[in-house]
N, C-alpha and C positions, 0 to 999 in steps of 0.2 A: 508507428507506435502510437502517436496521439490520435490518429484516425481510429485505431482499434480501441483505445481507451474509452471512446465515446459510445461504444456499443454495449453499455451496461444496463440501461433502463429499458422500460417498455417490454420486458420479457413476457409480460402478460399477453402480448400479441400472439405468443407461441404456445399458449396454454392448451390449445388443441392442435392437431397435426396439420402440417402443410405439405402438400405434394405439388411440386412444380414440374409438369410433364411437357416435354418438347417433342413435337412430331416432325419427322421428315422421312423421305425414302432414300436419302443419300448415304453413302458408305465412306468411311475414312478409316485408315489404320488406327488401331487403338492408341489412345493417349495414356501415358503412364498414370496420371492422376485421376483418371476416370475408370472406376471399376466396371467391368463388363458383366452383365447378368442376363439371363433369359427372362422373358416376361413373367413366367410362373415364379421364378426365384425372386424377382423384383417385388411383385405384389405380395409375396409371402413375408417379405422383410419389413413392410410398412407397419408402423406402430402409431397408435394414437399419441399425439403430442410430439411426435418426431417429424422434423421437417425433411423432405426429400426432394431432390431435383433429379429428374430422369429424362434422358434423351433417347427416344425410340428411333431406331434406324433399321432399314432392311439391308441385309448383308450384301445383296447383289446390286445395290444402287450405286450410282456414280458418287464421287466424293464432293464434298463442299468444305474444303479445308479452311477457307476464310471464316466461315460461320463457326465451325468447331474450334478454331483457334481462339476466337473471342469467348466462346463458352468455356473453354479450358482456362482462360485467364480469369474468368469469373468464379471458378471453383473455390479458390481460397477465400475471397471475401464473402461468398455465400455461406461457406462453412463457418465463418466468423459469426454469422447471425443464426447459427444452428441449423442450417439447411445442408444436408449431405447431398452428394451428387453421384449419379450412376449413369452408365451408358447401357441401354437395353437393346440387345440384338434380336430383331424379329426374323423369323424364318418365313419362307415363301408360303407355307401352308397356313400361317397365322391369319385369321380372318376377323380378329377383334377390332374394335373401333380404333385402337391406338396403333395398330399395325396394318390394317387392311384398307381403309377408306382414303383414297387419294385426296379428296377435298379437305380432309382434316390434317393432312401431313405437313402443310406449310404454316401451321399455327403453333403457338406456345400456350400451354394450358397451366393454369395455377389452381391447385387443389388444396383443400384443407381436409385431411383424412381422405375419404373417398368422394368428397363433395367438390364439384367444380366451382371455383370462385370467379375466374377470369380467363379469357383467352385473348392472345395477342397475335397479330401477324408477325412472322419471324423477321420481316424487314424492319420492324420497329425496334428490334433488339440488335442494333447494328454494331455495338461494341460493349465493353465491360460496363462503362458508365450507364449506358441505356438499360442494360440488364438489371443492374443494381437499382437504378432510379425507378424503373417500372415496378419491380417486385416490391420495393419498400413503399412506394406510393400506394400500391394496392393493399398492402398489409396495414398501413397506417391511415386508413380512410377515416377513422374516428379522431385521430390526432391532427390531421391536416385537412383543412377545408379549401377546396378549389373554388374560386369565384371568378366571375367575368364582368361584373358591373360595380360601379361605385356604391349603388344601393346595397348590394350584398356586403360590401366592406363596412358600411355604416351600421347595418343591422348587427353584424358580429361585434363591432366596436361597442355599440350600446348594450349588447347582451353581456359583455365582459367587464363593463365599468363597475368598479368596486369589488371585483372578484379576481380576475387574473389579467396579466399582461399579455400582449399579442406580439408574435413574431411574424411580420408580413414580408413576403419575398416575391420578387418578379424574376422570372427566368424567360429566356427567349423561346425555349421550346422544352417539351417534356423529353427526358432522356439525355440531356446535356450534363457535363461535369458539374455545373452549378446546381442543377436539379438534384443530382445525386448528393452533393454536399448538404443541401437543405434537408433532404430526406434523412440523412445520417444524423443531422442535428435534431430533427424531430424524433428520431428513435431514442435519443437520450433525454431530451427536454420536453417531449410531447405531453407528458402528464403534468408538467409544471406550467407551461405556457400554451396558449392557443396558437397553433401555426396556421397561417393563411397563405395560399399560393395562387398566383395568377400568371398567365402568359399574355395578357392583354395590354398592349402598349398604351391604349387610351386610358386605362385605369391608372397606370403609372403617371401619365401626364396630368390626370385630374388631381393628384395629391401634391403637385408642384415640383416634381422632379425635372430638372433641366436636361440632364444627360440621360437619354433613354436608350443609348446604344448598348449598354452593358447590363448585366444582372444587378439587381439591387436588393438590399435587405434593410428593413426598418424594425425598430423596437418601439411598440406602442405602450406607453406607460398608463395603462387603464386602471390598474388595481387601486391607486389612491384617489381616483375620480369618483365622486359620489353623485355629482350633479349630471343628469343625463343630457343637459343642454351644453355642458362643457366638453370641449374636444380633448382627447387624450394627447399628451405630449408625445412627440415622435423624435426618435434619434436615428439618424442614418448611419449605417456601417459603411465606412469609406474604403475599407480594404476589399480586395477581390474575394469572391465567394468561394472559399475553400473550407473544408471541414475544420481545420485548425483555427482559421481566422474567425469563423462563426462561433466556435467554442470560446475563444478568448474574448470576443465581443460580448457574448452573453454573460461571461464571468464579470466583466466590468459593469454590466447593467445590474448585476446582483450586489455589487459592492455599495457601501454607503455613498450617498451623493457628496456629502461633506463631512469631514472628520476634524474635530478640534484636538490639538496637541499642544503640549507644553514641555517639549524635550528637544534635545539637539537634533536639528533636521538631518544631520549626517547619519544618525542612528535610527531614524524612522524608516520603517518598512511596511508596505501594504501589498495587497494583491496586485496592484498596478505594476510595481517594480518586478514582481515575480513573472508577470506577463510581458515584460519588456517595455512598459510604458513609463514615462517620466512622472515626477511629482511636482506640483506647483503649490508653494506655501504662500498664502496671503497673510502678511504680518499685521497683527492687530494690537492696539493698545486698549486699556480699560476704558479710557474716555471716549473712544470711537468704536466700541465693540459692536453695537447694533448696526451701524452703517457698514463696518467692515464685514460683518457676517452676511449682509444682503449682497454686498459686492462679491463675496466669495461664492455665494449660492448662484449668482448669475454667471460667474466664471465657470463654476462646476457644470452647469447645464450646457454651456457653450463647448466645454471640453470633454463632455461625457463620451466615453469610448476612446478618447485620445490621451488622456492623462488623469491622474488622481489629483484632487484638489483638497488641501487641508488649510484650516485656519490656525495659525501659529500665535499663541498668546505670549507676546513679548514680556509682559509684566511678570509672568510666572516662569520665565526661562532663566536657567542657571548659566548658560553659555552666552557670551557676548556676540552680538551681530551688529553690523554697521548701523548707526542711528538713522541714516537717510534711506536705508533699504526697506522697501515695502513689499517686495516679492522675492522669494527664494526659489530657484529652479534646481531640481535634482534629477540627473539623468539615471537611466536604468542600469548603465554599465557600472560594474563594481570598481571601486577604487577611484572614481572620478569625483573630485570635490564639488560641493554645491556652489552655485553661483548666486551672489547677492545683487539684486537688480533694483533699479528705480524706474517703475513703469506706472504712469498715472492714468492709463486708459485701458479699459477692458480689451479693446481690439489689439492693443500692443501685446498683451499677455497671450491672447489667442494666437496671434501671428508668431510669437516666439515659439510656442509649442508646435504649430503646424510647420514652420520652417525647419525645426529640428527633426520632425518626422520625415520631411522630404529629403533632407541630407542623409539621414540614416537609411532610408529606402534606396536612395541612389547608390550609396556605398555598397549596400547589400546586393543590388542588381549588378554592380560592376564586379564584385567578387564572384557572383554566380556566373557571370559571363566568362570570366577568366578560368575558373576552376571546373565549371560544368557540374551537373548533378551527379552525386554518387549515392545511389540507393542502397549500397551495401553498408554504409556507415550510418548508424543511428545515433541520435543525440542522447540516448539513455543507455548506460553500460549494460544493464540487464537485457534490454531489448536487442542490443548489438550482439551479445553472447548468444541469445536464443536464435537470432537471425543467422549467425554464422554456423550454428549447429542444426539448421533447419533440415538438412538432408540426412541427419543421423536417424537411423531406423531404430526405434525403441521397441523392445519386446512387450508390447502392451498386453499380450495374452497372459502374462504372469499376474495381472490384476483383473478383477471382475468389474465390468462397467455396470453400474446400477441405474435403473430408470425409476420413474414414478410408480410403476407396477411392482418392481422387485425390491425397492429400498427397505420398506418396513419388514417384509418377510425375512430379508437377509440379516439385518442388524439385530432382530429379535431371536433368530434361530442359531446364530453363531457369533463368536467373538470376532469383531470386525474392526479394522482400521479403514476410515473413509477419508479420501482426499476430495475436498470440494474445490473445484478450480474452474476457470473460464478459459476456453481454448484460444481466445483472442488476446489474452493478457500475458505480457512477457514474464512477470514474476511467477505466474501460475505454471507456465511452461518450463521455467527453470526448476521449480520444485518438482514438477512431474518427472523430470530427468532423475533427480535425486530419489524420488519415490520408487521409480523403476529400478534404480541401482540397489535399493534396499530389497526389493522383491527378488532380484537376482541373488543377493547374499542369503536370503531366507528360503530360497527355493528348496522344497522337500524337507525342511527342518522345523518349520513353525506351524503351530496349530491356529495361528491368527490369520484370518482371511483378509487380504489386502484388496480393497475395492476403491472405486473412484466414481464421482458424479460430475459431469460437465454441466455447470450451472447455466451455460448458454443454451443448453437443450432442456434442462429440467429445473427451471427457475423456481417452480412451486416447491420442489423438494428442498432446495437450498433455503428458501424463505422460511419454511416450517422448521428447519433445523437452526434457525437464527444465524445463517451465514450472510453477513452484511458486508464482508470484504473478502477478497481473494488473495492468495489461496488459504485454505484452512484444513487442518488435519484433525480428525476427532477419533477417539477410541470408544467403541460401543462394546460393553462387556457384561454378560450375565444379567441383563435387565437393569443395570445400574445407570445412573445419569451419565451421559457421555462426558469425556474429558478432552479438552482441547489442547493440542500441542502448541507451545509458544516459544520453542527454542530456535536455534539457527536453522536455516533452510538447507542444510547440508546432509549428506548421507549418514555420517557417523552419529550426529546428534539425533536424527530421526530414527536410526536403528536402535539407539539407546532407549528412546521413548517407547518403542515397540517391545523391546526385550524386557523392560522393567514394567510389564503389564500386570504384575502380581497384584491381586486385590489387597490394598493396604488400608489400614494397618493389619498385619498378619496377627492372628490370635495365638500367642505362645501359651503352651499348656503346662510347662514345668520349668523348674530352674535349670535342669540339664538341657532342655531344648533351648532355653534362653542363652545358655553358654554356647551352644552350637550355632545359634543365630548370630551372636556377637563375633564368633570366630570366622564366620563366612561359610561354614560347612553346610548349613541348612539350605542355602540357595547358591551353592557353588557354581551352578551352571550359568548364572546371570551376574554373579558378583563382580565380574570383570567390567561390567557396564556401570557400576556404581562405586564411587570412591568412599561411600559412607553408608553405614547401616544404622538406623535409629531405633532405639528400643525405649518405649515409655513404661515406667514403673509406677504402679498405683496400688494402694490398698483396696480391698474389695468395697469399702464404703465410699470411696472417692468418685461418686457418679458424675458430678459436674466436671471435674478435671478430666475424667476419661472421655466424656463427650467432646470436650474441647480438643483433646488429642486426636480422637477419631476423625473429627472434622478436618483437622490439619493434615492427617494422613491421607484423607481422600483428595485434598488439594495437591498433595505432593506425589500422587500416583503418576508413575512414568518418569519421575525425576530421581527419586531415591527410594530405597526399600525401608518401610517403617513397620515396626511390630509393637505389640502391647502385651504386658504381663501384669496380672492383678491377682495372682494366687495368694492363698493364706500365708505362704512362706516367702513372700516377696521381700521380706526384711533381710533374707540371706543375701540377696543381690545388693540391696541398699547399703548393708553393712560392709560388704566386700568392696564396693566402689565408693564408700564414704560419702554418701549423699542422702539427704532427707527426702522423704516422699511428699508430693509427687515429684518425679525426676525424669530426666532424659539421660540415656547412655548413648554416646556417639562413638561407634566403632570405625576407626580409620584403618582400613585394611592395608593400604599401601605402606603406611607408617607403623602398623602393628601396635597401635595404642588405642585406649578407650578413655574418653572424657565423660565427665558427669556434670550435669547442669540441673539445679533445682527448678521446679516449675510452679511454685506456690503462686496462686492467683494470676496465672498466665493464660491469656486468651488464645484461641486457635490461630488468629491472625499473627500474633506475636510468635507462636511456636513455628509457624511457617517461616517467618523472617529469621528466627534463630537457626533453624535447620538449613535454610538457604545460605546464610552467611557461613555456617559451619562447613558446608559442602565445598566451599572455595578452598583452594590450596593455600598453604601457608606462604610458600615462595614459588608462585607459578611462573611458567614461561609465557610471556605475553605474546599473543598472536592477534591477527586481524579479527578472528572469530570471537575470542574471549575478552578482548579489550572492553567492550561495552559493559560486560558483567562486573568487571573490577572498577570501572568508572562510576558505577552506581553507588559504590561505597562512599563516594564524595570525600575521599582523602587524597592528600598529595601522594604522588607515586615516587617511590624510591626504586629506580631502575638501574640494574646492572647490565650494561650493553656488552655483548661478547661476540666474538667472531668464531662461533662454534660452541661446544659444550663449555660450561663454566667450571672453574677450578673448584674441586671439592673443598678446599680450604676456605674459599670465599663463601660457599654455601654453608659451611659450618659456622662461620662468623654471623651470617644473617640469622640462622636458626637459633643461635645462642642469644642474640639480641631480642628475637621474638619471644623466646622462652622467658627472658627476664623482663618482658613487657616494656622494653625501651622503644619499640616500633609500633605501639598501639595506635598512634596518631597518623601512621603512614601505611601505605600499601606496598610492601616489598615485593619486587618481581624482577624478572630478568628477560632479556630479549636477545635471541640468537639471530644474528644478521644473516646467517646462512639459510635458516628456515623462514625468516621474515625479512626479505630484502628491503622492504620499505623503511626499515630502521635506519638504513644508510642515509636516506633522505631526511629523516627526522634529525639525525645527528648533524647533518650539514646545515639544517635550519637553525640548530642551536649554536653551532660553532663556525659556520660558514665554510669550514673545511672538515674533512673526516679526521677526527682526533685518534690518537693511539688507543688501542683496546687491550684489556677490559677497562671500562669506565663506569663510574657510579654518578648518577645525577638525581636530583630531586626536582620534580616537575609539579608545581602547584597549579593545577588546571582550574580550580573552582573558585578562587578568590584572589585574582591578581595576575596569574599567568607567568610568574617568575620561574626561571630555571636556574638551579644552582649546580655546580660541578664539584665533586670531591677532588681535592688536590691530586694531580697526576704524579707528583713526586713523593707521595706517601703510599705506604703499603696498606692494603685493605685488611686491617686487623680490627678486632673488637674494640680495643682502646682508641685507636685513631678515628674510627667511624663514630663512636659514641661522642668523642670530644667535638668532632665536626658538627654533628647534629645539635649538640647543645649550643654551639655558636650560632647556628641557624636560628634556633628558637630565641636566642637573645638578640637577634638582629645584627650580628657582628660579621656576617658574610655578605658579600656583594653578589648579585645575580649576574649571570653571563648574558642573559637576554630576557625579554618579556614577550610572551606570545600575544598576538593581537586578539582583541575581543571580537572575533569574527563569528558571525552566526552561520550555522550549517543548516541550509534549507533545501528542500527539493526545488527543481527548476520551475515547477508549476504547483498550484495548490492541490492538496490531496482530494481524491474523489471519494465521496460518501455514497457507496453503491446503494445503501438502504434507501436514501432519499430519492434515488433514481428509479426505484422499482415502484410500480403502480400498486401499492398496498395501502390499506386503510390504517393499519397499525402504526402507531408512532414509534419513534426510536426509544429503546429501553436504556435506563442508566447503566453505567458500567463501573467496575472497580477492579483494581489490580491486585493480584495475589502472586507475588514472586514471578517465576517463569512457568509454573505449572498451574493450570486453571481447571477448576471443577465447574461444570455447568449445572446450576441448580434450576435453570429456566427451561430445560427440555424435559417434558413429561415422560414417564416410563412408557406410556402408551403413545407410540410414534405414529399411529395410523392417521388420526384426524386432529388431535389436539395440538394447536400451535403453542409456541412458547409464551409464557405469561409472567415470568419472573425476571429479575435483573440479569442481564447478560454480562459476562465477564470477558473483556477483550484484552489483548496485549496493549501495554502502554509503551509508546515509543520513548526512547531515551533522547528526547529533543534537546537541542543544544542552544542555549540562550546566552545573552551577554553577561559578562562577569561583573560582580560588584568589585569596588576597589579593595585592595588587600593591604592591610597594615602588617608588615612582616614581624612586628614585635609580638603579635598574638596569632600567628598563623596556625600554631598547633591547636589553639582553642577554636579557631574558625573551622578547622577540619572536623571538629566534633559536633558541629551543629547539625540539625536535622537535614534530611535529604532535600536537595533542590535540583531542578533540572537545568543545570548550567555547566556545560562542558566546553572546553576549548580544543583546539587541535593539539594532539600529542606531539 
């Protein structure tokens, strides 16, 4: 998984085609993953910008199973870099260079389009690592400089001072696993750092390395050096040269050398902890600040790549620490308390970190020896799911694969849905499965063309469409600006987005048509995908208000149906629904009722928020998929846990309290343990044992984490529930538990794919607009004009630490503006 995640930058290497052609006269039975083609068919399928690996073989030649086995193993990693693979069967009559000349048959040929770039003897490609290392080395000749002398290294170092840092590596030979790992790192970071490679032991000895038996990698800190006579500082990577280790090492080089903090060390988190490295806090006082900072910087250089170093300002700290402690050590493992130490020598601090690393590595090795490797279990759940489904055959023919040549013509000539994905990324492949499932459901019934672009092959197309993260689904319709899908990555939500592709807002032409629209008759074919229809009412003179609503309607496209009516007789509708113009009418089809909301001086952004909140159910069933949506309301949850369908009488009680506005400060919902089994674990976390059901609880996630339970000996009636809620508000009820202020974080830092692509354009600012996003940055002319306006991306519902909650004012706290702070449910 991590190996593949690093294959995201340097796509510019593949802006023109690469053909990798291997020659031999040997024959082997066809391997399932290698498609077999005739020479004519193979050459006819070559495309500019498309990478192809072809193995030419005469049908009557003896087999070379060992070589073909290694080639077959290399098929998947080569495809991860956008290089497709084919086996070409030559017939006896074929006299072309690739099938007829024996002197060329034992070589490997690397092409770009029809141009030969490099040829290798086949014995140099002795295994998968050799194949990958040689191919990437040839393609990354601009990113990786191969040197043989100390003078070469000094020249490169001087040239890079004040400009970029250097990643220098030594490998024992070209084609080794270490060489492959370095090349894969260069594929990701080659446009950010200058990579330098050598196989000369004498060069490694000249820079002072004592142990030259193994491969080495150094990070040269040349960017901050402005004096050409000054040598760049060098940091040695002490772990073995694997793709993951190199990536983690470079990430620590990118982190700040020293960070000042004035908070509880137990709550501090940096990239080092996320990468499995400990933190070292140098405790400082105001009187000795300058000396302490110099010591901390010296320690930080000594521990660079091994631990994060922070300067802790004791005078500004609210928590107490032992007076004699001058160093605090925090391990990367969760739940382990920090250690307060008295260490008066830098070497003691360094030794403490290094000894901890040795113990951790020893334990890891022992576990590995006992359990053995299990390649089928991934450390990422999405990757694991994709890996387990890897043999599932998807009917990809139901979607159209777009290329650089076909993209513009397709999206301008037909209404299209485009999936931008990367074949090496787990989340992309997971969404691709949902996307194909949607194609199966819509087969023969939809006029919308479902297409896909593999950004690993066509990075230029993805860059022009402002695709900076994967996966992304966009709707291109009628020459309008494309709309990005920002919902859940499941089949049903994606299907809803596609079905609600109506150009919004719909222009309603009469009062009668408006009534048909509100009743659901006007768009009855798609009304099942939208719980809400929105109608904006305006007088003919309200131009500004109409423009704001039209802007909001465009943003909401694919989420809800919106319409607009501004006829001379609009007052008929405003009088009927008792609302002053401008106004919104919200038709809730499932509940059979229509709400009215005045819109005086309401901006488009606010209209989007109004509609988004209104589209939420009054008393929803909470699921794993919709929980984040309701958490964004930043209100305490009133949850009715049920082992099956809820009692209609209980539902009536909740709806009555909602109608009387007694639950405005809460989010009422229910959870069916049969549909969402994780609810059992939630209840056990609250009560330690599974309590009798049904059960009502209030969970205050956003300011304190307290959980309150409705008395089990009382019936759930309107009177009892209202009295209990008033006691909560008055602080007269005791909580049953307090949820820990635990942060939810990914195991590794996020990848910014835009910064990994070799593009001159800087990142664009972003803004959030509900869950439906209109792209104003993609020009109507898709052919050559890149995007130049602000891009709108999804904003994650990140979960941060909670502020302390005073239960006497928890209803008021719930009304405060949105904050990104959630706890575990």
